[in-house]
N, C-alpha and C positions, 0 to 999 in steps of 0.2 A: 478240675485241676489234678485230682488224684489219678484219674484215668490217663491224663497226659503224662504225668510223671511215671506211672507204671509202664505205659507203652514206651516212653522214651528210654527208660532204664532197660527194658527188655530188648528194645531195638539196638541200643548202644552196646550192651554187654554180651548178649547171647547171639543175636543174629548177625552182627557185623564185627565179629572178632576174628575173622578169617585172616590167614597169613600172619597172625600174631601182631597185627597193627591195630591200634586203638584210634579211631577217628571220631572225634567228638563234634557232632554237628550242632550241638547246643552251646557252642563256645561263647556266644553272645550273652548267655545267662551268667557266665562268670567272668565277664570282661568289663572294664571300667574305662570310660573316656575321660581323659584329663585335659582340661582346657586352660587357657591363659598362661601357657608356658612362654617364657621370654624367647623371642626369635633371634636375639643377638648371639646366643650360645649355639655352638655347632651341634649338628644332629647326633653325632656319636657320643659327645660328652653329656648331652642332655639325656640320652637314653641311659647312660651309665648312672647319672644322678637319680633318674626316676627309679631305676632298679634298686639303687642303694637305699632310697627313702622307703620304698614299699617293703623291701626285705628287712629293714630295721623295724618297721611297724608290725609286720607279720612274719615272725621268724619260723623256723621249722620247715623251710622250703615250701611255703604255701603260694609263693609267687612263681608262676610258670615263666612269664616273660613281661618285660616292661620296655616299651619302645616309644621314642618320639618319632613322629611321622611327618614327612614333607607334605606340602599342600599342592595338590594336583588339579585344582579347578581350571586353570588355564589350559592344561593338557587335555582335559575333558572336552573343553570347547573346541580345541583344535582337532581332536579326534572326531567330533561330530561333523566339523567342516570337511574333513577328509572322507568321511562316510558319504556325504552328499556329493562330493567330487567323484567318488567311485561310482555312485549311482548315475551321475551324468555321463561318465565314461562308458558305462555299459549301454546307456541309451544311445549315445552317438555311434558306438560300435555296431549295435543292432540296426540302426538306421542306415549306416553306410553299407552294411551287408545287404539290406533290402534294396538300396539304390543301385548297388553294383550288379545285382541279379537282373534288375530291369534295364540297366545300361545307362543310367544317369550319373551325373558327377556327384562326388562325395559332399557331405554336409560341411559347411564352412562357418566360421565365426568372423564377424567384422568388428574390428576395434578402432575407435576414432583416435587419430594422432593428436589432434588439437581441436579447439572449439571452432576454428575457421574452416575446416574442411579436411578432406583426405582421410583415408582409413586403411588399415592393414587387414589383409585377409589371411586367416589361418585355417588349416584343416582342423575341424572341431575335435576329432578323436586324438590327434597328436598333441594338440594344444592342452587338452584336459589331462593327457598322460604326463606331459611335462609339469603341469601344475601339481599333479599328484606326487611326482618325484620330489619336487621342491618342498611340498607340505610334509612329506615323510622325513626329509632332512631336517626341517624346522622342528618337527616333533621330537626327533632323536636328540637334537641340541638342547631343546627345552627340558627334556626328560633328564639328560645328564646334569644339567644345571640345577634342576629341582631336587634331584636325589641327594645333593650335597647341602641343601639349605633346610633349616628347621622350619616347620610349618606352624608352630604355635600350639600344637596339641599332640597327645600321645595316647597309647592304649596300655593298660595293665591287665594281664590275665591271671586269674587265681585258680587254685585247684577246685574250689567250690564257690557257690554264690553266697555263702555266709560272710565271707570277707567283703564282698561287694555291698551287702546290706549294711555292714559296719561303716563302710566308707560313705555311703549315701546319707547317713545321719550326720549333719554338720557338727553338732556338739560332740558326738562320739569321735569323729575323725580328728577334730582339734585336740581332744584329750589324748588320742592315740599318738599324735605328733609330739605333744608336750611330754608325754610319758616316755617315749622311746627314742627321741632325738635330743641330743644336748643342744645348748644354745648356739654353740659354734656351728654345729651341723645344720641347724635351722637357718642360720644366717647364710651359710655357704650354699645351701640348696634353695 
């Protein structure tokens, strides 16, 4: 552990301080995940409440940031579907190119109209291209909608991991809340 800490400090402070920028790649060591946040409250007001509570508990500017975060699990699923669609598109494009060199017709997709018969014939490459366009539009709409809603959890980042250790001990954290917040503030947040 000591080697890791020594190497980490050396790497953070000496080797990677070029351009006057401090990039901390060990930010997860001093971040805290806050769960069970009420989802009825808007994202911006919840972020403000989180910041208020943790700045009251840890004064002297020890809190770097506190944010409530939207839930993007549906977006992740849609992005994976888009990835497979793009893979299919590349496959059809490659196959059509090979078929055109030989002089054969392009690859087609047949879709059934109903259970009784009949089918529509689509060019595979163009059909998947249209599906990709529609999926991208759906992803943008979902992203815009999700960015406005509270996901039920947030992150608080501190200057050092000592504050994180204090928060992880439940009894200490409860005492910190009781000591630093008035009863009205506890009810409000």
